[in-house]
C-alpha positions in Angstrom: -19.5 -5.4 -53.9 -23.1 -6.7 -53.7 -25.4 -3.9 -52.4 -29.0 -3.7 -51.2 -30.7 -0.3 -51.1 -33.8 -0.3 -48.9 -36.8 1.9 -49.7 -39.0 2.9 -52.6 -38.9 6.7 -53.0 -37.0 9.3 -55.0 -34.1 9.2 -52.4 -33.7 5.5 -53.1 -33.8 6.0 -56.9 -31.0 8.6 -56.5 -29.0 6.3 -54.2 -29.3 3.4 -56.8 -28.3 5.8 -59.6 -25.2 7.0 -57.7 -24.1 3.5 -56.5 -24.6 2.0 -60.0 -21.7 4.2 -61.2 -19.2 2.6 -58.9 -16.6 0.3 -60.4 -16.7 -1.6 -57.1 -20.3 -2.7 -57.7 -21.0 -6.2 -58.8 -24.7 -6.5 -58.1 -27.4 -4.0 -56.9 -30.8 -4.7 -55.5 -33.5 -2.3 -54.2 -36.3 -3.4 -51.8 -39.0 -2.8 -52.7 -38.0 -0.1 -55.2 -40.1 1.5 -57.9 -40.1 1.7 -61.7 -37.3 4.2 -61.6 -35.0 2.0 -59.5 -35.8 -0.9 -61.8 -33.7 0.8 -64.4 -30.7 0.9 -62.0 -31.1 -2.2 -59.8 -33.1 -5.4 -59.4 -36.2 -4.6 -57.5 -37.1 -7.0 -54.7 -40.7 -7.2 -53.4 -39.9 -6.8 -49.7 -41.3 -3.9 -47.7 -38.8 -1.5 -46.2 -40.1 -2.3 -42.7 -40.0 -6.1 -43.0 -36.8 -6.6 -41.1 -36.7 -10.4 -41.0 -37.3 -10.7 -44.7 -34.7 -8.0 -45.5 -32.1 -9.8 -43.4 -33.0 -13.2 -44.8 -32.6 -11.8 -48.4 -29.2 -10.2 -47.5 -27.9 -13.5 -46.0 -29.2 -15.7 -48.9 -27.8 -13.4 -51.5 -24.4 -12.7 -49.8 -25.0 -9.0 -49.7 -21.9 -7.0 -48.7 -23.5 -3.7 -47.8 -27.1 -2.6 -47.0 -27.9 1.1 -47.6 -31.2 2.1 -45.9 -33.1 5.0 -47.4 -36.0 5.8 -45.0 -35.9 6.2 -41.2 -38.6 3.6 -40.2 -36.5 0.4 -40.7 -33.6 2.0 -38.8 -35.8 2.9 -35.8 -37.2 -0.7 -36.0 -33.7 -2.1 -35.7 -32.6 -3.0 -39.2 -28.9 -2.2 -38.6 -29.0 -4.3 -35.3 -30.5 -7.3 -37.1 -28.0 -7.1 -40.0 -25.1 -6.8 -37.6 -26.2 -10.0 -35.8 -26.2 -11.6 -39.3 -22.7 -10.3 -40.0 -23.8 -7.9 -42.8 -22.6 -4.3 -43.0 -25.3 -1.6 -42.8 -24.6 2.0 -43.5 -27.1 3.2 -40.9 -27.4 3.6 -37.1 -28.6 1.1 -34.6 -32.1 1.5 -33.1 -30.6 3.1 -30.1 -28.7 5.7 -32.2 -31.7 6.2 -34.5 -33.6 7.7 -31.5 -32.0 10.9 -32.8 -34.8 10.9 -35.3 -37.3 8.7 -33.6 -37.7 11.0 -30.6 -37.5 14.8 -30.8 -37.1 15.1 -27.0 -34.1 12.6 -27.1 -32.4 14.8 -29.7 -33.0 17.8 -27.4 -31.5 16.0 -24.4 -28.4 15.0 -26.5 -28.0 18.6 -27.7 -28.2 20.0 -24.2 -25.8 17.5 -22.8 -23.3 18.1 -25.7 -23.6 21.9 -25.5 -25.0 22.1 -29.0 -26.9 25.4 -29.7 -30.6 24.7 -30.1 -34.0 26.3 -29.3 -35.3 26.4 -25.8 -37.8 23.6 -25.3 -40.2 21.6 -23.1 -41.8 18.2 -23.6 -45.4 17.4 -22.7 -47.5 14.3 -22.4 -50.6 16.3 -21.1 -52.5 18.4 -23.6 -53.7 20.9 -20.9 -50.2 21.5 -19.6 -49.0 22.0 -23.2 -51.7 24.6 -23.8 -50.9 26.4 -20.5 -47.2 26.6 -21.6 -48.2 28.0 -25.0 -50.3 30.7 -23.3 -47.4 31.6 -21.0 -44.8 31.8 -23.7 -46.9 33.3 -26.5 -46.5 33.1 -30.3 -44.8 32.5 -32.6 -44.0 29.1 -31.2 -43.2 25.6 -32.6 -45.2 22.5 -31.8 -43.6 19.1 -32.8 -44.8 15.6 -32.4 -42.2 13.7 -30.4 -42.2 10.7 -32.7 -41.8 9.9 -36.4 -44.4 11.8 -38.5 -43.0 11.6 -42.1 -42.3 15.3 -42.2 -45.8 16.3 -41.1 -45.4 16.5 -37.4 -44.2 20.1 -37.1 -46.4 23.2 -36.8 -44.7 26.6 -36.8 -47.6 28.5 -35.2 -47.9 32.3 -35.8 -50.6 32.5 -33.1 -51.4 30.9 -29.8 -54.6 29.6 -31.3 -52.8 27.8 -34.1 -50.4 26.3 -31.6 -53.2 25.1 -29.4 -55.0 23.6 -32.4 -51.8 21.6 -33.2 -51.7 20.3 -29.7 -55.4 19.2 -30.0 -54.7 17.5 -33.4 -51.6 15.7 -32.3 -52.4 14.8 -28.7 -56.2 14.5 -28.6 -57.4 13.8 -32.1 -54.5 11.4 -32.7 -54.0 12.5 -36.3 -50.4 11.1 -36.1 -51.2 8.1 -34.0 -48.7 7.2 -31.2 -46.1 9.7 -32.7 -48.2 12.6 -31.4 -49.0 11.4 -27.9 -46.2 13.5 -26.6 -45.1 16.9 -28.0 -42.0 19.1 -27.9 -42.8 22.8 -27.8 -40.0 25.2 -28.5 -39.1 28.8 -29.2 -39.4 29.8 -32.9 -36.0 30.5 -34.4 -35.7 32.7 -37.4 -33.3 32.9 -40.3 -32.4 30.9 -43.4 -32.9 27.2 -42.9 -30.4 24.7 -44.3 -29.9 20.9 -44.2 -26.4 19.6 -43.5 -25.3 16.0 -44.1 -22.4 14.1 -42.6 -21.3 10.6 -43.2 -20.3 9.0 -39.8 -18.5 5.9 -38.7 -19.2 6.1 -35.0 -16.2 8.2 -34.1 -15.4 10.3 -37.2 -17.5 12.3 -39.6 -17.0 13.9 -43.1 -19.1 16.6 -44.6 -21.5 15.3 -47.1 -22.9 18.5 -48.5 -25.7 21.0 -47.7 -29.0 21.8 -49.2 -32.0 24.1 -48.7 -35.4 22.5 -49.0 -38.9 23.9 -49.6 -41.3 22.3 -47.1 -44.6 24.1 -47.6 -46.9 22.9 -50.4 -47.6 26.4 -51.9 -45.6 29.0 -53.7 -44.2 31.7 -51.5 -43.8 29.1 -48.7 -47.6 29.0 -48.1 -49.9 26.2 -47.0 -49.2 23.1 -44.9 -45.8 21.5 -44.4 -45.0 18.5 -46.6 -42.2 16.0 -46.9 -40.5 18.6 -49.2 -41.5 20.1 -52.5 -38.0 20.8 -53.8 -34.4 21.6 -52.8 -31.3 23.4 -54.0 -27.6 22.7 -53.3 -25.4 24.4 -52.2 -27.4 27.0 -50.3 -26.2 30.6 -50.9 -26.1 31.2 -47.1 -23.7 28.4 -46.4 -20.0 29.1 -47.2 -17.3 26.5 -46.6 -16.2 28.2 -43.3 -19.7 27.7 -41.9 -19.7 24.1 -43.0 -16.6 23.4 -40.9 -18.1 25.4 -37.9 -21.2 23.2 -38.1 -19.0 20.0 -38.2 -17.0 21.3 -35.1 -19.9 22.6 -33.0 -22.8 20.3 -33.9 -21.9 17.1 -35.8 -18.7 16.0 -33.9 -20.1 16.8 -30.4 -23.1 14.7 -31.3 -21.0 11.8 -32.2 -19.0 12.1 -29.0 -22.2 12.3 -26.9 -23.8 9.3 -28.6 -20.6 7.3 -28.1 -20.6 8.2 -24.4 -24.1 7.0 -24.2 -23.1 3.6 -25.6 -24.9 4.2 -28.9 -22.2 5.3 -31.4 -23.7 6.8 -34.6 -22.9 5.2 -37.9 -24.4 6.2 -41.2 -25.9 9.5 -42.5 -26.5 12.2 -40.0 -28.8 15.0 -41.2 -28.8 18.2 -39.2 -31.6 20.6 -39.9 -30.3 24.0 -38.9 -31.5 27.6 -38.6 -28.9 30.3 -39.4 -29.9 32.8 -36.7 -28.3 36.1 -35.8 -26.6 34.2 -33.0 -25.1 31.6 -35.4 -26.3 28.1 -36.6 -28.7 26.4 -34.2 -30.0 22.8 -34.4 -33.7 22.4 -35.3 -33.7 18.6 -35.6 -31.7 15.5 -36.5 -32.6 12.9 -39.1 -30.7 9.6 -39.3 -30.6 9.2 -43.1 -30.5 11.2 -46.3 -33.2 13.8 -46.7 -35.8 13.4 -49.5 -35.7 15.4 -51.7 -32.3 16.8 -50.6 -30.6 13.6 -51.6 -31.7 14.1 -55.2 -30.0 17.5 -55.2 -26.8 16.4 -53.4 -25.8 13.2 -55.2 -25.6 14.7 -58.7 -23.0 17.1 -57.4 -20.8 14.3 -55.9 -17.7 13.7 -58.0 -16.2 10.9 -55.9 -17.4 7.3 -55.9 -20.1 7.0 -53.2 -19.8 3.3 -52.6 -16.3 3.2 -51.0 -17.3 6.1 -48.7 -20.4 4.1 -47.5 -18.2 1.0 -46.9 -15.6 3.1 -45.0 -18.4 4.4 -42.7 -19.4 0.8 -42.0 -15.7 -0.2 -41.3 -14.8 2.7 -39.0 -12.3 4.1 -41.6 -13.5 7.6 -42.3 -10.7 9.4 -40.3 -8.6 10.0 -43.4 -11.4 9.8 -46.0 -12.2 12.7 -48.3 -14.9 13.4 -50.9 -14.7 15.6 -54.0 -17.6 17.7 -55.2 -18.3 19.2 -58.6 -18.2 23.0 -58.7 -21.8 23.1 -59.8 -25.2 24.0 -58.5 -28.2 21.7 -58.4 -31.9 21.8 -57.9 -34.7 19.2 -57.6 -38.4 20.1 -58.2 -40.9 17.7 -56.8 -44.0 16.9 -58.8 -46.8 15.8 -56.5 -50.3 14.4 -56.9 -53.3 16.8 -56.9 -54.5 17.1 -53.3 -51.2 16.4 -51.6 -50.4 16.6 -48.6 -54.1 15.7 -48.0 -56.0 13.0 -49.8 -54.5 12.8 -53.3 -55.3 11.3 -56.7 -53.7 7.9 -57.7 -53.6 6.0 -60.9 -52.9 8.8 -63.4 -50.7 7.8 -66.3 -47.4 9.8 -66.5 -45.9 10.5 -69.8 -42.8 12.3 -71.1 -40.3 10.9 -68.6 -37.8 10.1 -71.4 -38.2 13.5 -72.9 -37.6 15.2 -69.6 -34.6 13.1 -68.8 -33.1 14.1 -72.2 -32.9 17.8 -71.2 -29.1 18.6 -70.8 -28.2 18.5 -67.2 -31.6 17.0 -66.0 -32.4 13.8 -64.2 -35.8 12.3 -63.4 -36.0 10.4 -60.1 -39.2 8.4 -59.5 -40.8 8.2 -56.1 -44.5 7.5 -55.7 -44.9 5.5 -59.0 -45.8 2.0 -60.1 -45.8 0.1 -63.3 -49.1 -0.8 -64.8 -49.7 -2.3 -68.2 -46.4 -1.0 -69.6 -47.0 2.5 -68.3 -45.8 4.5 -65.3 -48.7 5.6 -63.1 -48.9 7.8 -60.0 -49.1 5.9 -56.7 -48.2 8.3 -54.0 -48.2 11.9 -52.8 -44.8 13.0 -54.0 -44.4 11.3 -57.3 -41.4 12.6 -59.2 -38.2 14.6 -58.5 -37.0 16.5 -61.5 -33.3 17.3 -60.8 -30.8 19.3 -62.7 -27.2 20.6 -62.4 -25.6 23.5 -64.0 -22.6 25.9 -63.7 -24.7 28.1 -61.5 -28.2 27.9 -59.9 -29.8 29.9 -62.6 -28.7 27.3 -65.3 -29.8 24.4 -63.1 -33.1 26.1 -62.4 -33.8 26.7 -66.1 -32.9 23.1 -67.0 -35.1 21.6 -64.3 -38.2 23.6 -65.2 -37.6 22.8 -68.9 -37.8 19.2 -68.0 -40.9 19.7 -65.8 -42.7 21.2 -68.8 -42.1 18.0 -70.8 -43.9 15.8 -68.2 -47.4 14.8 -69.3 -49.4 14.1 -66.1 -52.9 15.6 -65.7 -53.1 15.2 -61.9 -49.6 16.5 -61.2 -48.5 19.8 -59.9 -45.3 21.4 -58.6 -44.2 24.7 -57.0 -42.9 27.1 -59.6 -40.7 29.0 -57.2 -38.2 26.4 -56.1 -34.9 28.2 -55.7 -36.4 31.7 -56.4 -35.3 33.2 -53.1 -31.8 31.9 -53.5 -31.6 33.2 -57.0 -32.5 36.7 -55.7 -29.9 36.5 -53.0 -27.3 35.5 -55.6 -28.2 38.6 -57.7 -29.9 36.8 -60.6 -32.9 38.7 -62.0 -36.3 37.1 -61.6 
């Protein structure tokens, strides 16, 4: 098979790494890719959101399957355009991608399908939103209705903090059009997990679970980011709960989307809170998470490519995937200043040394090649992943690899997986 992966981050590096192992693969491209994907695939200088150019490339090169990484091209209609060109895309149409493109749409689908979720209201007027916050009190959650690259959610401990989020999103316009409307909802409490399913429009198979670390600072402090690390599997997510989530959340969503004339095909990512009343939906994404993908795929024993093809062909009903009985972790190394203004251009050394640590993998994200060196070119720059027989072993391998990275402007959280290790009974 001839495959095109779309995107340039650590998730896309992990996808290329996994797809490269398939005996079905004959050629692999990544658009636009990064220096890490260049070791697995042929990079193509086409932006992930340049839909006409991506389709033209796929047609010209007789691509059999396109695997989108980020959400933006899906919301813009990449799958629709590829379908018109007769090319399979393991991702949803623009209509189905509204599950990520609009928080209020997801809430409407959840309510219609009887999926447990937080109580919510949508607002297009900032004063009305502030009045609602004052009536409901804190803690409370304010979400930009549109896409915000993981930065459009504020879990407000006080009414003042919630009102400040409304002002930033709706009046100051810090998120552009994405923040013109907001969803305000009750604050759920409990362990948070990310559950992934591969869907063909009518059927879904479990694609693993992870727990990510969203805040920039250790001890879950500071602002939310796109994700500073993840572990898989989460200690709070036994197999019985996985099947319950598939039955109560994933499959009802597929049925509701089909009933709306927008059947969902591709990766469905359910962000869940494990509350005292059971698992409740926080949000949907319509693609692999980043960095969760970098923790999930190293645990996958089955060939990923035929599963992606089966999703495109509507043939997942009897499909099964095998997973290694291992734990995994990914530690994100970010540029100094992230998630605010961050440093660029610093040379990164030690990548080969880090990748040589037993069990470790180095996935590149915000990097570029310059004069034969790899330099930082983004906020989240590297994902240092590792697997092991248990989380303690994976954790130790990942941080051994981190210590071998030579990058002056880089930093990472030193407590990725620490809470899970304590729950599992491992000493600090």
